[in-house]
C-alpha positions as CSV (number, residue, x, y, z in Angstrom):
1,E,97.0,35.6,192.5
2,L,96.4,32.0,191.4
3,L,92.7,32.4,192.1
4,S,92.4,35.5,189.9
5,V,94.2,33.7,187.1
6,E,91.9,30.7,187.4
7,L,88.8,33.0,187.5
8,A,90.1,34.8,184.3
9,H,90.6,31.4,182.5
10,R,87.1,30.3,183.6
11,D,85.5,33.4,182.3
12,E,87.4,33.1,179.1
13,R,86.1,29.6,178.6
14,R,82.5,30.8,179.4
15,V,82.8,33.5,176.8
16,K,84.1,31.1,174.2
17,T,81.3,28.6,174.8
18,S,78.6,31.2,174.9
19,L,79.8,32.7,171.6
20,K,79.7,29.3,170.0
21,L,76.1,28.7,171.3
22,S,74.9,32.1,170.2
23,A,75.6,31.6,166.5
24,L,77.0,35.1,166.3
25,P,79.1,35.6,163.1
26,P,82.8,35.9,164.1
27,G,85.0,38.9,163.7
28,H,82.6,41.8,164.5
29,T,83.4,43.8,167.6
30,L,83.0,47.4,168.5
31,S,86.8,47.8,168.5
32,N,87.0,47.0,164.7
33,F,84.0,49.0,163.7
34,D,85.0,51.8,161.3
35,W,83.5,54.9,163.0
36,S,85.2,57.3,160.6
37,F,83.1,55.8,157.7
38,Q,79.8,56.6,159.5
39,P,80.5,60.0,161.0
40,D,76.8,60.7,161.7
41,L,76.4,57.7,163.9
42,D,76.4,58.7,167.6
43,R,79.3,56.8,169.0
44,R,78.5,57.8,172.6
45,R,75.0,56.3,172.3
46,V,76.5,53.0,171.0
47,E,79.1,53.0,173.8
48,T,76.3,53.5,176.3
49,L,74.6,50.4,174.9
50,A,77.9,48.5,175.4
51,T,77.5,48.8,179.1
52,C,74.5,46.4,178.6
53,S,72.2,48.4,180.8
54,Y,69.5,48.0,178.1
55,V,69.8,44.2,178.5
56,R,69.3,44.5,182.3
57,E,66.2,46.7,181.7
58,H,64.8,44.4,179.0
59,E,64.9,47.1,176.3
60,T,64.9,46.9,172.5
61,V,67.4,48.2,170.0
62,L,66.4,49.0,166.4
63,L,69.1,49.6,163.8
64,Q,67.6,51.0,160.6
65,G,69.3,51.9,157.4
66,P,70.1,50.8,153.8
67,P,72.2,47.7,153.1
68,G,75.9,47.8,153.8
69,V,76.1,50.6,156.4
70,G,77.2,48.4,159.3
71,K,73.9,47.5,161.0
72,S,74.7,43.8,161.3
73,H,78.3,44.6,162.5
74,L,76.9,46.8,165.3
75,A,74.3,44.2,166.3
76,V,76.8,41.4,166.4
77,A,79.3,43.6,168.3
78,L,76.7,44.4,170.9
79,G,75.9,40.6,171.2
80,V,79.6,39.9,171.8
81,R,79.6,42.6,174.5
82,A,76.5,41.2,176.1
83,I,78.2,37.8,176.4
84,E,81.3,39.4,177.8
85,C,79.1,41.0,180.4
86,G,77.6,37.6,181.4
87,F,74.4,37.6,179.5
88,S,73.2,34.8,177.1
89,C,72.7,35.8,173.5
90,G,71.2,34.2,170.4
91,F,71.6,35.4,166.8
92,Y,69.3,34.7,163.9
93,H,68.9,35.8,160.3
94,L,65.1,36.4,159.9
95,D,64.6,33.4,157.5
96,D,66.3,31.0,160.0
97,L,64.2,32.4,162.8
98,M,61.0,31.9,160.7
99,H,62.1,28.3,160.1
100,D,62.4,27.6,163.8
101,L,59.1,29.4,164.7
102,K,57.2,27.4,162.0
103,R,58.7,24.2,163.3
104,D,57.5,25.0,166.8
105,Q,54.1,26.7,166.1
106,E,52.0,23.7,167.3
107,V,54.2,23.1,170.4
108,P,52.7,24.3,173.7
109,P,54.4,27.4,175.1
110,T,55.4,25.6,178.3
111,R,57.5,23.2,176.1
112,I,59.4,25.9,174.1
113,K,60.7,28.0,176.9
114,G,64.1,26.4,176.3
115,R,64.3,27.4,172.7
116,K,67.1,29.7,171.8
117,Y,64.8,32.5,170.6
118,L,63.0,32.5,174.0
119,R,65.6,31.6,176.6
120,N,68.3,34.1,175.8
121,A,68.6,37.4,177.6
122,L,69.4,39.0,174.2
123,L,67.9,38.0,170.9
124,I,69.4,39.5,167.7
125,I,67.2,39.3,164.6
126,D,69.1,40.3,161.4
127,E,67.7,41.4,158.0
128,V,64.0,42.2,158.8
129,G,62.5,43.8,155.7
130,F,64.4,42.2,152.9
131,R,61.3,40.2,151.9
132,Q,57.6,40.4,152.7
133,L,56.4,38.0,155.3
134,T,53.3,35.9,154.8
135,R,50.4,36.5,157.2
136,P,51.1,33.3,159.2
137,E,54.8,34.3,159.4
138,A,53.9,37.8,160.5
139,S,51.7,36.3,163.2
140,L,54.5,34.1,164.4
141,F,56.9,37.1,164.6
142,F,54.3,39.1,166.5
143,R,53.8,36.2,169.0
144,L,57.6,36.0,169.6
145,V,57.8,39.7,170.2
146,S,54.8,39.5,172.6
147,W,56.5,36.6,174.5
148,R,59.7,38.5,175.0
149,Y,58.2,41.9,175.7
150,Q,59.4,43.3,179.0
151,K,61.0,39.9,179.9
152,S,64.2,40.1,177.8
153,S,66.0,42.2,175.2
154,T,65.9,42.2,171.4
155,I,68.0,43.8,168.7
156,I,66.6,44.1,165.2
157,T,68.3,45.2,162.1
158,T,66.1,46.4,159.2
159,N,66.4,48.2,155.9
160,K,62.9,49.5,156.2
161,A,61.7,52.6,158.2
162,V,59.0,51.6,160.7
163,K,56.4,53.6,158.6
164,D,57.0,51.0,155.8
165,W,56.6,47.9,158.1
166,P,53.0,47.2,157.1
167,E,54.2,46.2,153.6
168,V,56.7,43.8,155.2
169,F,54.2,42.3,157.6
170,A,51.6,41.1,155.1
171,G,49.9,44.5,154.9
172,D,48.4,44.1,158.3
173,D,48.2,47.6,159.7
174,V,46.5,46.6,162.9
175,M,49.0,43.9,163.8
176,V,52.0,46.2,162.9
177,T,50.6,48.9,165.2
178,A,50.4,46.3,168.0
179,L,53.9,45.0,167.1
180,L,55.5,48.5,167.1
181,D,53.7,49.4,170.3
182,R,55.7,46.6,172.0
183,L,59.0,47.0,170.1
184,L,59.2,50.8,170.4
185,H,58.3,50.9,174.1
186,K,61.7,51.5,175.8
187,C,63.6,51.3,172.5
188,H,66.9,52.7,171.3
189,V,66.4,53.6,167.6
190,F,69.4,54.3,165.3
191,N,69.0,55.6,161.8
192,I,72.2,54.9,159.9
193,K,72.3,56.8,156.6
194,G,76.0,56.6,155.6
195,R,77.7,55.0,152.6
196,S,77.9,51.2,152.1
197,Y,81.0,49.5,153.4
198,R,80.6,46.8,150.7
199,L,80.5,49.4,147.9
200,R,83.5,51.1,149.4
201,D,85.5,47.8,149.3
202,L,84.3,47.2,145.7
203,E,85.4,50.8,144.7
204,Q,88.8,50.1,146.2
205,Q,89.2,46.8,144.3
206,L,88.2,48.5,141.0
207,R,90.8,51.2,141.5
208,T,93.6,48.7,142.1
């Protein structure tokens, strides 16, 4: 009995430390996601992802849809779940990721294996598509995806359909084809088309 209590406390401490290291925004879990507001979202598929089998299999998750429909909430919730299941996780907004990739672009690959964007079993990249990347930035993003391909898992949230990705990645069709070839191999794609949570909250405030 005492051993099980100690193990539970140890796991609780591990989860708390891992959440802090991950930089995941607090407060987003699957239990507080408003499924009723996005009735077209396949809850069973999301709950299957919550088993973290996709992390074990080094698969990708792509959450597409307009702003405000819950993509980031789902991505963060899956990150929390991965940590609870014992996996390491790192969260980045795209601009923050670009900052780190640029900082390390001249560093030899053997020396950057310990970086958060490489070492974690799950990497979450939020807000791809809100601005156009320069050609050097697009190349750095492609290099990261290539490094992680079939070695670890990545979740990407984006407001752009994949057919529009060339305009995001410096108009480079050839590179985008190679990028998508890696990302969409063993990928779980979700197209979320519901209303915006933020607009709903604004509508409620305007009515009061």
